[in-house]
The first five atom37 places (N, CA, C, CB, O) and aatype in JSON, in Angstrom:
{
  "aatype": [12, 0, 15, 3, 0, 3, 19, 3, 3, 9, 19, 0, 19, 15, 1, 0, 1, 2, 0, 1, 10, 5, 19, 16, 7, 0, 10, 9, 16, 15, 14, 7, 1, 13, 0, 5, 9, 10, 6, 7, 14, 1, 0, 0, 19, 3, 6, 10, 12, 3, 15, 9, 1, 1, 3, 14, 1, 8, 0, 6, 19, 6, 19, 10, 10, 18, 3, 0, 9, 3, 7, 1, 1, 13, 14, 3, 17, 15, 10, 0, 18, 15, 7, 0, 15, 19, 13, 19, 3, 7, 10, 9, 1, 9, 10, 19, 6, 1, 16, 15, 14, 5, 14, 3, 14, 8, 8, 10, 1, 1, 10, 9, 3, 19, 12, 1, 7, 13, 0, 5, 0, 14, 8, 19, 0, 1],
  "atom_mask": [
    [1, 1, 1, 1, 1],
    [1, 1, 1, 1, 1],
    [1, 1, 1, 1, 1],
    [1, 1, 1, 1, 1],
    [1, 1, 1, 1, 1],
    [1, 1, 1, 1, 1],
    [1, 1, 1, 1, 1],
    [1, 1, 1, 1, 1],
    [1, 1, 1, 1, 1],
    [1, 1, 1, 1, 1],
    [1, 1, 1, 1, 1],
    [1, 1, 1, 1, 1],
    [1, 1, 1, 1, 1],
    [1, 1, 1, 1, 1],
    [1, 1, 1, 1, 1],
    [1, 1, 1, 1, 1],
    [1, 1, 1, 1, 1],
    [1, 1, 1, 1, 1],
    [1, 1, 1, 1, 1],
    [1, 1, 1, 1, 1],
    [1, 1, 1, 1, 1],
    [1, 1, 1, 1, 1],
    [1, 1, 1, 1, 1],
    [1, 1, 1, 1, 1],
    [1, 1, 1, 0, 1],
    [1, 1, 1, 1, 1],
    [1, 1, 1, 1, 1],
    [1, 1, 1, 1, 1],
    [1, 1, 1, 1, 1],
    [1, 1, 1, 1, 1],
    [1, 1, 1, 1, 1],
    [1, 1, 1, 0, 1],
    [1, 1, 1, 1, 1],
    [1, 1, 1, 1, 1],
    [1, 1, 1, 1, 1],
    [1, 1, 1, 1, 1],
    [1, 1, 1, 1, 1],
    [1, 1, 1, 1, 1],
    [1, 1, 1, 1, 1],
    [1, 1, 1, 0, 1],
    [1, 1, 1, 1, 1],
    [1, 1, 1, 1, 1],
    [1, 1, 1, 1, 1],
    [1, 1, 1, 1, 1],
    [1, 1, 1, 1, 1],
    [1, 1, 1, 1, 1],
    [1, 1, 1, 1, 1],
    [1, 1, 1, 1, 1],
    [1, 1, 1, 1, 1],
    [1, 1, 1, 1, 1],
    [1, 1, 1, 1, 1],
    [1, 1, 1, 1, 1],
    [1, 1, 1, 1, 1],
    [1, 1, 1, 1, 1],
    [1, 1, 1, 1, 1],
    [1, 1, 1, 1, 1],
    [1, 1, 1, 1, 1],
    [1, 1, 1, 1, 1],
    [1, 1, 1, 1, 1],
    [1, 1, 1, 1, 1],
    [1, 1, 1, 1, 1],
    [1, 1, 1, 1, 1],
    [1, 1, 1, 1, 1],
    [1, 1, 1, 1, 1],
    [1, 1, 1, 1, 1],
    [1, 1, 1, 1, 1],
    [1, 1, 1, 1, 1],
    [1, 1, 1, 1, 1],
    [1, 1, 1, 1, 1],
    [1, 1, 1, 1, 1],
    [1, 1, 1, 0, 1],
    [1, 1, 1, 1, 1],
    [1, 1, 1, 1, 1],
    [1, 1, 1, 1, 1],
    [1, 1, 1, 1, 1],
    [1, 1, 1, 1, 1],
    [1, 1, 1, 1, 1],
    [1, 1, 1, 1, 1],
    [1, 1, 1, 1, 1],
    [1, 1, 1, 1, 1],
    [1, 1, 1, 1, 1],
    [1, 1, 1, 1, 1],
    [1, 1, 1, 0, 1],
    [1, 1, 1, 1, 1],
    [1, 1, 1, 1, 1],
    [1, 1, 1, 1, 1],
    [1, 1, 1, 1, 1],
    [1, 1, 1, 1, 1],
    [1, 1, 1, 1, 1],
    [1, 1, 1, 0, 1],
    [1, 1, 1, 1, 1],
    [1, 1, 1, 1, 1],
    [1, 1, 1, 1, 1],
    [1, 1, 1, 1, 1],
    [1, 1, 1, 1, 1],
    [1, 1, 1, 1, 1],
    [1, 1, 1, 1, 1],
    [1, 1, 1, 1, 1],
    [1, 1, 1, 1, 1],
    [1, 1, 1, 1, 1],
    [1, 1, 1, 1, 1],
    [1, 1, 1, 1, 1],
    [1, 1, 1, 1, 1],
    [1, 1, 1, 1, 1],
    [1, 1, 1, 1, 1],
    [1, 1, 1, 1, 1],
    [1, 1, 1, 1, 1],
    [1, 1, 1, 1, 1],
    [1, 1, 1, 1, 1],
    [1, 1, 1, 1, 1],
    [1, 1, 1, 1, 1],
    [1, 1, 1, 1, 1],
    [1, 1, 1, 1, 1],
    [1, 1, 1, 1, 1],
    [1, 1, 1, 1, 1],
    [1, 1, 1, 1, 1],
    [1, 1, 1, 0, 1],
    [1, 1, 1, 1, 1],
    [1, 1, 1, 1, 1],
    [1, 1, 1, 1, 1],
    [1, 1, 1, 1, 1],
    [1, 1, 1, 1, 1],
    [1, 1, 1, 1, 1],
    [1, 1, 1, 1, 1],
    [1, 1, 1, 1, 1],
    [1, 1, 1, 1, 1]
  ],
  "atom_positions": [
    [[8.64, 5.05, -9.63], [7.54, 4.46, -9.64], [7.73, 2.8, -8.97], [7.06, 4.58, -11.14], [8.26, 2.01, -9.75]],
    [[7.27, 2.13, -7.35], [7.37, 0.76, -7.43], [6.87, 0.27, -7.77], [7.45, 0.21, -6.86], [5.72, 0.69, -7.67]],
    [[7.0, -1.26, -8.61], [6.47, -2.21, -9.51], [5.56, -2.61, -8.17], [7.62, -3.42, -10.36], [5.75, -1.96, -7.15]],
    [[4.78, -3.46, -8.17], [4.08, -4.63, -8.2], [4.71, -5.37, -7.04], [4.13, -5.36, -9.57], [4.23, -5.47, -5.91]],
    [[5.92, -5.9, -7.48], [6.55, -7.11, -7.36], [7.31, -6.66, -6.46], [7.15, -7.78, -8.48], [7.71, -7.6, -5.78]],
    [[7.87, -5.32, -5.99], [8.64, -3.78, -4.51], [7.5, -4.0, -3.89], [8.95, -1.53, -4.93], [7.35, -3.95, -2.67]],
    [[6.43, -4.33, -4.94], [5.56, -3.31, -3.0], [4.89, -4.71, -2.6], [3.62, -1.44, -3.23], [4.42, -4.42, -1.5]],
    [[4.63, -5.8, -2.79], [4.34, -7.37, -2.36], [5.74, -7.44, -1.76], [3.94, -8.67, -3.74], [5.91, -8.48, -1.12]],
    [[6.88, -6.57, -1.79], [8.35, -7.51, -1.58], [8.04, -6.16, -0.25], [10.25, -7.61, -3.16], [7.8, -6.7, 0.83]],
    [[8.02, -4.95, -0.19], [7.83, -4.35, 0.94], [6.86, -4.67, 1.89], [7.7, -3.29, 0.69], [6.95, -4.53, 3.11]],
    [[6.02, -5.07, 1.3], [4.72, -5.93, 2.51], [4.84, -6.71, 2.72], [3.46, -6.23, 2.44], [4.0, -6.83, 3.61]],
    [[5.48, -7.98, 2.59], [5.97, -9.21, 3.0], [7.04, -8.35, 3.6], [6.32, -10.46, 1.89], [6.49, -8.0, 4.65]],
    [[8.53, -7.64, 3.59], [9.31, -7.7, 4.95], [9.04, -7.05, 5.8], [10.45, -7.48, 4.98], [9.72, -7.19, 6.82]],
    [[8.13, -6.21, 5.82], [7.6, -5.34, 6.73], [6.5, -5.45, 7.56], [7.43, -4.47, 6.2], [6.35, -4.58, 8.42]],
    [[5.59, -6.48, 7.45], [5.19, -7.4, 8.21], [6.0, -8.53, 8.97], [4.43, -7.84, 7.54], [5.26, -9.27, 9.62]],
    [[6.97, -8.75, 9.02], [7.41, -9.91, 9.42], [8.22, -8.5, 10.79], [8.48, -11.16, 7.98], [8.06, -8.41, 12.01]],
    [[9.0, -7.7, 9.88], [9.88, -6.8, 10.65], [9.12, -5.59, 11.55], [10.86, -6.15, 9.59], [9.81, -4.82, 12.21]],
    [[7.67, -5.49, 11.52], [6.98, -4.73, 12.59], [6.14, -5.3, 13.42], [6.33, -3.79, 12.16], [5.37, -4.73, 14.19]],
    [[6.35, -6.84, 13.19], [5.74, -7.95, 14.12], [7.09, -7.65, 15.03], [5.4, -9.8, 13.4], [7.06, -7.15, 16.15]],
    [[8.31, -8.06, 14.29], [9.14, -7.86, 15.64], [9.19, -6.92, 16.26], [10.24, -8.0, 15.62], [9.39, -7.19, 17.44]],
    [[9.09, -5.6, 16.0], [9.47, -4.4, 16.49], [8.68, -3.72, 17.05], [9.91, -3.73, 15.78], [8.66, -2.49, 17.01]],
    [[7.56, -4.74, 17.94], [6.26, -4.43, 18.16], [5.19, -3.12, 17.54], [6.38, -4.34, 19.41], [4.4, -2.43, 18.18]],
    [[5.57, -3.1, 15.85], [4.7, -1.71, 15.49], [3.78, -2.87, 14.7], [5.6, -0.08, 14.39], [3.99, -4.01, 14.3]],
    [[2.13, -1.55, 14.66], [1.13, -1.68, 13.79], [1.12, -0.7, 12.73], [0.0, -1.66, 14.43], [1.95, 0.21, 12.6]],
    [[0.3, -0.9, 12.1], [0.52, 0.43, 10.92], [-0.93, -0.36, 10.01], [0.0, 0.0, 0.0], [-1.8, -1.2, 10.21]],
    [[-0.47, 0.54, 8.95], [-1.69, 0.2, 7.6], [-1.12, 0.88, 6.56], [-3.44, 0.82, 7.76], [-0.76, 2.02, 6.86]],
    [[-0.92, 0.51, 5.35], [-0.41, 1.47, 4.26], [-0.96, 1.25, 2.33], [1.41, 1.21, 4.44], [-0.82, 0.39, 1.46]],
    [[-1.41, 2.19, 2.42], [-2.29, 2.22, 0.89], [-1.29, 2.9, -0.41], [-3.91, 3.42, 1.09], [-1.0, 4.08, -0.57]],
    [[-1.03, 2.08, -1.0], [-1.14, 2.91, -2.5], [-2.01, 3.3, -3.3], [-0.68, 2.46, -3.3], [-3.11, 2.76, -3.41]],
    [[-1.52, 4.57, -4.17], [-2.58, 5.02, -5.59], [-0.69, 4.33, -6.65], [-3.35, 7.85, -5.75], [0.41, 3.84, -6.4]],
    [[-1.46, 4.76, -7.69], [-0.42, 5.05, -8.57], [1.0, 6.23, -8.33], [-1.23, 5.43, -9.69], [0.95, 7.45, -8.5]],
    [[1.95, 5.56, -7.97], [2.78, 6.63, -7.51], [2.78, 7.71, -6.23], [0.0, 0.0, 0.0], [3.48, 8.68, -5.91]],
    [[1.93, 7.21, -5.83], [2.08, 7.66, -4.35], [1.99, 6.32, -3.05], [0.7, 8.84, -4.13], [1.42, 5.27, -3.34]],
    [[2.33, 6.42, -2.29], [1.98, 6.35, -1.2], [1.1, 6.4, 0.46], [2.37, 6.5, -1.42], [0.93, 7.61, 0.59]],
    [[0.86, 6.13, 0.98], [0.68, 6.67, 2.82], [0.87, 5.34, 3.47], [-1.16, 7.44, 3.44], [0.66, 4.21, 3.01]],
    [[1.37, 5.75, 4.8], [1.58, 5.26, 5.9], [1.01, 4.83, 6.92], [2.04, 5.7, 6.18], [-0.17, 4.92, 6.55]],
    [[0.98, 4.27, 8.34], [0.25, 4.77, 9.45], [1.6, 3.48, 9.97], [-1.89, 4.66, 9.65], [1.81, 2.31, 9.64]],
    [[2.2, 4.35, 10.83], [3.19, 3.77, 11.99], [2.71, 3.48, 13.54], [4.34, 4.81, 12.13], [2.97, 4.36, 14.36]],
    [[2.27, 2.7, 13.83], [1.9, 2.93, 15.56], [2.72, 2.38, 16.53], [0.58, 2.32, 16.02], [2.74, 1.18, 16.3]],
    [[3.08, 2.51, 17.03], [4.14, 1.55, 18.1], [4.83, 2.63, 18.68], [0.0, 0.0, 0.0], [4.48, 3.8, 18.61]],
    [[6.14, 2.05, 19.46], [7.18, 2.62, 20.45], [8.07, 3.2, 19.7], [7.87, 1.65, 21.35], [8.7, 2.55, 18.86]],
    [[8.33, 4.88, 19.93], [8.87, 5.37, 19.19], [10.07, 5.24, 18.49], [8.8, 6.01, 19.53], [10.26, 5.71, 17.37]],
    [[11.07, 4.44, 19.31], [12.61, 4.06, 18.96], [12.05, 3.24, 17.91], [13.72, 3.23, 20.18], [12.08, 3.41, 16.69]],
    [[11.39, 2.08, 18.77], [10.82, 1.33, 16.74], [10.22, 2.17, 15.62], [9.35, 0.12, 16.73], [10.52, 2.01, 14.43]],
    [[9.5, 2.91, 15.99], [8.98, 3.64, 15.21], [10.36, 4.19, 14.14], [8.15, 4.7, 16.09], [10.52, 3.94, 12.95]],
    [[11.0, 4.79, 14.82], [11.95, 6.05, 14.21], [13.13, 4.9, 13.19], [13.02, 7.26, 15.92], [13.63, 5.01, 12.07]],
    [[13.21, 3.96, 14.14], [14.25, 2.79, 13.35], [13.29, 2.42, 12.01], [14.62, 1.07, 14.49], [13.78, 2.83, 10.96]],
    [[12.41, 1.94, 11.92], [11.6, 2.0, 10.42], [11.41, 2.85, 9.57], [10.53, 1.8, 10.43], [11.19, 2.69, 8.37]],
    [[11.56, 4.44, 10.57], [11.34, 5.35, 9.76], [13.3, 5.5, 8.6], [10.7, 6.87, 11.0], [13.74, 5.62, 7.45]],
    [[13.63, 5.39, 9.72], [15.4, 5.35, 9.01], [15.46, 4.33, 8.13], [16.79, 4.99, 10.15], [16.41, 4.52, 7.37]],
    [[14.78, 3.16, 7.82], [14.56, 2.11, 6.92], [14.32, 2.88, 5.46], [13.28, 1.17, 7.44], [15.11, 3.13, 4.55]],
    [[12.79, 3.15, 5.64], [12.63, 3.43, 4.88], [13.0, 4.46, 3.74], [12.06, 3.3, 5.22], [12.74, 4.34, 2.54]],
    [[13.86, 5.82, 4.56], [14.17, 6.7, 4.15], [15.25, 6.57, 3.28], [14.24, 7.38, 4.97], [15.55, 7.37, 2.39]],
    [[16.19, 4.84, 3.76], [17.37, 4.7, 3.12], [17.12, 3.58, 1.77], [18.48, 4.21, 4.28], [17.79, 2.93, 0.98]],
    [[16.11, 3.77, 2.0], [15.01, 1.87, 0.4], [14.88, 3.05, -0.62], [12.22, 0.68, 0.94], [14.0, 3.91, -0.65]],
    [[16.0, 2.89, -1.48], [16.41, 3.4, -2.69], [15.09, 3.23, -3.54], [17.73, 2.66, -3.27], [15.08, 3.87, -4.59]],
    [[13.55, 2.15, -3.14], [12.83, 1.85, -4.09], [11.87, 3.24, -3.26], [12.32, 0.04, -4.31], [11.2, 3.9, -4.05]],
    [[11.82, 3.56, -2.15], [11.28, 4.84, -1.84], [11.67, 6.72, -2.19], [11.37, 4.6, -0.61], [12.79, 6.78, -2.69]],
    [[11.41, 7.29, -2.13], [11.87, 8.92, -2.67], [10.56, 10.08, -2.17], [12.0, 8.94, -4.8], [9.34, 9.98, -2.04]],
    [[11.31, 10.9, -2.05], [10.2, 12.06, -1.83], [9.62, 11.88, 0.15], [8.53, 11.62, -3.29], [8.64, 12.49, 0.57]],
    [[10.17, 11.27, 0.72], [9.26, 10.78, 2.44], [9.35, 11.44, 3.1], [9.55, 9.69, 3.38], [10.1, 11.78, 4.02]],
    [[8.27, 11.76, 2.5], [7.75, 12.34, 3.99], [6.77, 12.22, 5.03], [7.52, 13.27, 3.91], [5.82, 11.48, 4.79]],
    [[6.83, 12.91, 6.35], [5.98, 12.36, 7.78], [4.95, 13.6, 7.99], [7.15, 12.12, 9.42], [5.32, 14.76, 8.15]],
    [[3.75, 13.21, 7.98], [2.71, 14.18, 7.46], [1.99, 14.85, 9.28], [1.27, 13.06, 6.16], [1.5, 15.96, 9.47]],
    [[2.17, 13.67, 10.42], [2.45, 13.8, 11.55], [2.9, 12.92, 12.47], [1.7, 14.2, 11.87], [2.38, 11.8, 12.42]],
    [[3.69, 13.1, 13.25], [4.74, 12.38, 14.42], [4.55, 12.48, 15.37], [5.9, 12.64, 14.58], [5.47, 12.98, 16.01]],
    [[3.54, 12.17, 16.0], [2.71, 12.66, 17.73], [2.29, 10.56, 18.15], [0.24, 14.29, 17.35], [2.26, 9.58, 17.41]],
    [[2.01, 10.76, 19.77], [1.92, 10.31, 20.49], [0.65, 10.44, 20.45], [2.61, 10.51, 21.25], [0.1, 11.53, 20.28]],
    [[-0.31, 8.77, 20.68], [-1.45, 8.9, 20.52], [-2.32, 7.98, 21.89], [-1.65, 8.47, 19.01], [-1.69, 7.19, 22.59]],
    [[-3.31, 8.17, 22.03], [-4.01, 7.13, 23.63], [-3.52, 5.75, 22.9], [-6.4, 7.13, 24.09], [-2.57, 5.04, 23.23]],
    [[-4.61, 5.52, 21.59], [-4.42, 4.13, 21.66], [-4.28, 3.66, 20.05], [0.0, 0.0, 0.0], [-4.36, 4.67, 19.35]],
    [[-4.15, 2.81, 19.5], [-3.6, 2.31, 18.25], [-4.77, 2.36, 17.59], [-2.88, 0.94, 18.22], [-5.79, 2.15, 18.25]],
    [[-4.85, 2.63, 16.21], [-5.9, 2.42, 14.84], [-6.42, 1.12, 14.24], [-5.27, 2.96, 13.66], [-7.54, 0.68, 14.02]],
    [[-4.79, 0.53, 13.99], [-4.89, -0.82, 13.9], [-4.13, -1.88, 14.58], [-4.76, -1.01, 12.83], [-3.0, -2.34, 14.45]],
    [[-4.94, -2.06, 15.2], [-4.28, -3.0, 16.82], [-4.1, -3.96, 16.22], [-5.23, -3.42, 18.32], [-3.14, -4.54, 16.73]],
    [[-4.72, -4.77, 14.94], [-4.9, -5.63, 15.13], [-3.63, -6.32, 13.45], [-6.62, -5.72, 15.44], [-3.78, -7.45, 12.99]],
    [[-3.15, -5.87, 13.2], [-2.67, -5.82, 11.56], [-0.7, -5.44, 11.81], [-3.83, -4.05, 10.44], [-0.43, -4.37, 12.35]],
    [[0.42, -6.33, 11.4], [1.17, -5.98, 11.39], [1.48, -3.97, 10.62], [1.58, -7.2, 10.98], [1.92, -2.84, 10.8]],
    [[0.83, -4.89, 9.8], [0.51, -3.93, 8.13], [-0.59, -4.41, 7.31], [1.84, -4.04, 6.92], [-0.63, -5.49, 6.72]],
    [[-1.45, -3.53, 7.33], [-2.59, -4.15, 6.99], [-2.62, -3.59, 5.55], [-3.85, -3.86, 7.96], [-2.83, -2.38, 5.45]],
    [[-2.46, -4.24, 4.54], [-2.02, -3.4, 2.92], [-3.55, -4.09, 2.0], [0.16, -4.24, 1.92], [-3.88, -5.27, 2.12]],
    [[-3.93, -3.61, 1.58], [-4.68, -4.19, 0.64], [-5.35, -4.13, -0.58], [-5.2, -4.38, 1.02], [-6.53, -3.97, -0.88]],
    [[-4.0, -4.35, -1.39], [-4.16, -3.48, -2.66], [-3.67, -1.97, -2.69], [0.0, 0.0, 0.0], [-3.47, -1.18, -1.77]],
    [[-3.57, -1.86, -3.85], [-3.56, -0.17, -4.83], [-4.71, 0.18, -5.07], [-2.9, -0.05, -6.39], [-5.56, -0.69, -5.26]],
    [[-5.05, 1.52, -5.12], [-5.97, 1.97, -5.36], [-6.12, 3.62, -5.45], [-6.62, 1.37, -4.61], [-5.79, 4.61, -4.8]],
    [[-6.71, 3.34, -6.44], [-6.83, 4.74, -7.42], [-7.51, 5.56, -6.89], [-7.43, 4.66, -8.76], [-7.58, 6.64, -7.49]],
    [[-8.1, 5.44, -5.88], [-9.81, 6.67, -5.02], [-9.13, 7.57, -3.68], [-11.66, 5.2, -3.87], [-9.65, 8.61, -3.28]],
    [[-7.82, 6.94, -3.03], [-6.89, 7.69, -2.7], [-5.83, 8.41, -3.05], [-6.63, 7.33, -2.25], [-5.13, 9.07, -2.28]],
    [[-5.71, 8.29, -4.28], [-5.35, 9.29, -5.41], [-5.19, 10.7, -4.54], [-6.68, 9.38, -6.73], [-4.21, 10.92, -3.83]],
    [[-5.96, 11.35, -4.65], [-6.77, 12.28, -4.56], [-6.77, 13.43, -3.02], [0.0, 0.0, 0.0], [-6.71, 14.62, -2.72]],
    [[-6.92, 11.71, -2.26], [-6.47, 12.62, -0.66], [-4.69, 12.51, -0.81], [-7.2, 11.5, 1.29], [-3.97, 13.5, -0.67]],
    [[-4.26, 11.36, -1.07], [-3.13, 11.64, -0.61], [-2.45, 12.45, -1.09], [-2.56, 10.85, -0.52], [-1.4, 12.71, -0.51]],
    [[-2.96, 13.55, -2.97], [-2.08, 14.56, -3.81], [-2.88, 15.59, -2.94], [-2.16, 14.63, -5.76], [-2.35, 16.33, -3.77]],
    [[-3.65, 16.42, -2.07], [-3.86, 16.73, -1.43], [-3.22, 17.23, 0.2], [-4.43, 16.2, -1.78], [-3.13, 18.35, 0.72]],
    [[-2.8, 15.76, 0.73], [-2.12, 16.68, 1.82], [-0.49, 16.5, 1.22], [-2.41, 16.03, 3.73], [0.29, 17.05, 2.0]],
    [[0.24, 15.84, 0.03], [1.29, 16.61, -0.31], [1.31, 17.81, -1.15], [2.02, 15.88, -0.78], [2.28, 18.57, -1.11]],
    [[0.53, 17.99, -1.75], [0.9, 19.08, -3.24], [-0.39, 20.67, -1.79], [-0.48, 18.03, -6.02], [-1.33, 21.4, -2.08]],
    [[0.37, 20.42, -0.39], [-0.41, 21.67, -0.04], [0.14, 23.27, 0.2], [-1.01, 21.29, 1.16], [1.31, 23.64, 0.12]],
    [[-0.7, 23.86, 0.43], [0.73, 25.06, 0.06], [0.83, 25.73, 1.62], [0.26, 26.69, -1.47], [1.1, 26.93, 1.68]],
    [[0.65, 25.03, 2.77], [1.02, 25.06, 4.15], [2.07, 24.73, 4.55], [0.39, 24.49, 4.8], [2.85, 24.88, 3.61]],
    [[2.86, 24.16, 5.88], [3.85, 23.75, 6.18], [2.98, 22.41, 6.48], [4.72, 24.57, 7.17], [3.21, 21.36, 5.88]],
    [[1.84, 22.57, 7.57], [1.3, 21.58, 8.02], [0.0, 20.73, 7.06], [0.91, 22.12, 9.28], [-0.78, 21.57, 6.63]],
    [[-0.3, 19.62, 6.73], [-1.38, 18.79, 5.99], [-2.7, 19.71, 7.03], [-1.18, 16.6, 6.21], [-2.61, 20.16, 8.17]],
    [[-3.45, 19.71, 6.38], [-4.75, 20.29, 6.7], [-5.32, 19.1, 7.8], [-5.79, 20.54, 5.18], [-5.54, 17.99, 7.31]],
    [[-5.49, 19.23, 8.86], [-6.41, 17.94, 9.45], [-7.63, 17.12, 9.25], [-6.7, 18.18, 10.36], [-7.86, 15.95, 9.59]],
    [[-8.5, 18.16, 8.52], [-9.51, 17.49, 7.94], [-9.21, 16.11, 6.78], [-10.23, 18.65, 7.3], [-9.53, 14.93, 6.98]],
    [[-8.77, 16.46, 6.02], [-8.23, 16.17, 4.94], [-6.94, 14.47, 5.34], [-7.5, 17.86, 4.42], [-6.77, 13.42, 4.72]],
    [[-6.36, 15.02, 6.58], [-5.64, 14.05, 6.92], [-6.46, 13.04, 7.87], [-4.45, 14.59, 7.47], [-6.13, 11.85, 7.86]],
    [[-7.71, 13.55, 8.84], [-8.25, 12.31, 8.77], [-8.96, 11.71, 8.52], [-8.34, 11.98, 9.19], [-9.32, 10.58, 8.85]],
    [[-9.48, 12.96, 7.38], [-10.12, 10.93, 6.25], [-9.52, 10.22, 5.4], [-11.35, 10.86, 5.09], [-10.05, 9.21, 4.94]],
    [[-7.8, 10.8, 4.89], [-7.46, 9.69, 4.67], [-6.93, 8.59, 6.1], [-6.49, 10.01, 3.64], [-6.95, 7.41, 5.73]],
    [[-6.65, 8.68, 7.0], [-6.7, 8.08, 8.44], [-8.35, 7.3, 8.12], [-6.6, 9.57, 9.99], [-8.23, 6.1, 7.88]],
    [[-9.06, 7.56, 8.11], [-10.68, 6.8, 8.06], [-10.57, 5.9, 6.98], [-12.11, 7.87, 7.72], [-10.66, 4.69, 7.19]],
    [[-10.24, 6.75, 4.84], [-10.2, 5.61, 4.14], [-9.39, 4.13, 4.81], [-9.57, 6.11, 2.87], [-9.86, 2.99, 4.88]],
    [[-7.93, 4.66, 5.27], [-6.94, 3.69, 5.34], [-7.68, 2.66, 6.43], [-5.39, 4.37, 5.8], [-7.43, 1.45, 6.49]],
    [[-8.6, 3.33, 7.25], [-9.04, 2.13, 8.47], [-10.24, 1.44, 7.81], [-9.58, 2.84, 10.19], [-10.34, 0.27, 8.19]],
    [[-11.14, 1.79, 6.98], [-11.98, 1.16, 6.05], [-11.63, 0.07, 5.54], [0.0, 0.0, 0.0], [-12.39, -0.88, 5.38]],
    [[-9.79, 0.11, 5.07], [-9.62, -0.79, 3.6], [-9.27, -1.58, 4.68], [-8.47, -0.47, 2.07], [-10.23, -2.31, 4.92]],
    [[-7.76, -1.94, 5.96], [-8.32, -2.31, 6.67], [-9.2, -3.38, 6.97], [-8.54, -1.69, 6.76], [-8.88, -4.56, 6.85]],
    [[-10.54, -2.87, 7.45], [-11.42, -3.61, 7.71], [-12.15, -4.82, 6.7], [-12.13, -2.75, 8.1], [-13.05, -5.64, 6.84]],
    [[-10.99, -4.3, 5.34], [-12.45, -5.49, 4.54], [-11.66, -6.76, 4.92], [-12.85, -5.43, 2.27], [-10.6, -7.04, 5.47]],
    [[-12.59, -7.31, 4.41], [-12.25, -8.97, 4.08], [-11.45, -9.82, 4.15], [-12.25, -9.28, 3.23], [-11.31, -10.84, 4.82]],
    [[-10.75, -9.15, 3.17], [-9.65, -10.07, 2.87], [-7.87, -9.13, 2.67], [-10.26, -10.92, 1.25], [-6.95, -9.15, 1.85]],
    [[-8.19, -8.42, 3.94], [-6.63, -8.02, 4.38], [-6.21, -8.76, 4.8], [-6.26, -7.11, 5.19], [-7.04, -9.59, 5.18]],
    [[-4.51, -9.2, 5.13], [-4.11, -9.97, 5.54], [-3.52, -9.04, 6.71], [-3.46, -10.79, 4.65], [-2.96, -7.95, 6.58]],
    [[-3.78, -9.72, 7.8], [-3.62, -9.34, 9.25], [-1.88, -9.39, 9.28], [-4.52, -10.56, 10.46], [-1.27, -9.13, 10.32]]
  ]
}
């Protein structure tokens, strides 16, 4: 499990790198779990995912959806992050501990909507 200092470092480095790569998105954490959305040029997202997979602070990285989108959900944030949330643990757990190969679209949309809500909170740095 990543410490608060690890998460703060990950967020700071990610914001700078994402901005440089023209990637936007959001990160949400709960005790022991992370969920992240990355939006941008495919090559840039692939580069970031390779970096995440190599980072020893990350384990069991799983991509739930890798798809082209019509428009960005987080166009104003290089990485929206509002701090840890116990609330989202159940939402993430449902997606991770699923019995089918593909995540349930309803649960995936629900997590994305929650992340968008957190990203719109006034205290979230852009």
